[in-house]
N, C-alpha and C positions, 0 to 999 in steps of 0.2 A: 530903253525896254522897258513897255508899258506891258505888263500881261495881266488880266482878271479872268483869273478861273470862278466860276461857281462853286460854295463853298453851301454845303446843308445845312441847314438849322441846326443847332446844339444837341436837339432831339435823337436826330440824325448821325452818322457815324463821324461827326467832326474829326477825329483824329486819322483814320483813314484817309479822309479828304486833305488833310492837312499834310498829312505824309508824303502822298501824292504832289502836293503843290512844292513843297520843298524840293524833295527830289526832282523834280521838274526845272526849277528855276536854280536848283543851284546842286547840279550834280556831282561837280568833285566832292564838294563839301559833304552830300550824302554817304557818298563813298567812302569817303575818311571816316566817317562817325559811325557810320553803319546803321542798320534799321532798329537796332536794339537801343542805341544812342539817341537816334532822331525821335522813338517812342518816348525815352523817357524825357526827355527836353519838352516834348508835346503834353506828356501828363503833368509836367511843372508848369508849363503854361497855362494849362488848364486850371490846373489848382490856384494859380496866381489870378487868372480871371477871375474865377468864383469868389477866390476870397475879395476882390472888389465888386464885386456882385456886376459884374459884365455878365449880359446875356445875350449879347450878340455875336455872330460869325467873325463879324470887324473888331469888337473889342477882345475877341478870345485871340484873333490871330496877332492883332497887335501886340499884346504880352508875347506868344510864342514867338513872333519876328524879334523883337527885340532883343528878347532871350536869345535867339541863333545868331545876331549880328552882332549883339554887346555882350553876352555872356550871360551863361543862365544865373548869376548872381547881379543883373545891372540893376536892380530894384532899389539892393544898398550898396553898390559900388562909386566910390567917391568922386568916380571920373564923370561919372553922370547924375550929380548931385537933383539937375531936374526933374528925373524919374521920380526917385524918393519923396522930394518936395510935392510933386502932384499928387501920389497915390497916399500920402499922408494928410494933402490939406482937410482940414475940417469944414473948411467953408464952403467945399465942393460936396453936397449931399447927393446929388443925384446920379448915380453910378453911369449914364449915358454921358452925362458933361463930365465927368471925370475923362471917362475914354477919349472922348472928344480933344477933351484939353493936352491927354496925354499923346493923340494923335498927332495933334499941331504943333505942339512941340519938340516931337522927334522929326516930324517935315522940317521945321525950322533949325532945328540942330544940324541935319543933314547938308541944307542950305547954306548954313554958317561954314560948316567945313569943307564944301566944296568951293566957296567963294574964296576962304581964306587959301585954298590950294591953289587955284588960280592966280590969285595975287602974287603967290610966291613960285610961279610956272611949275607947278609940281603936279598939274594934271591938263 
């Protein structure tokens, strides 16, 4: 399922838009975690994106989405070393390029995960 809902610019209420998006896409998780938990995760995602100087909705949503799916400490989780490697890569000086690289690697990771699962008849 490919759903693209327009998100407002960060200067507008990104947190409310992200809360609605997460609740729409993952109603079971939203119900389990609750509004307060999701708001805390979104706040942490915004903070993480700001530390990386990500200024677009897409970059900020990527950080929050990775935290939602891989865990709120995914940037330091040894299960996902590629995240820390990208975020700490001093050769990527442009925040937009860093966000794009993070997105590309996240998509590559999920494709590899699915290919591995397919090969073993898991999906």
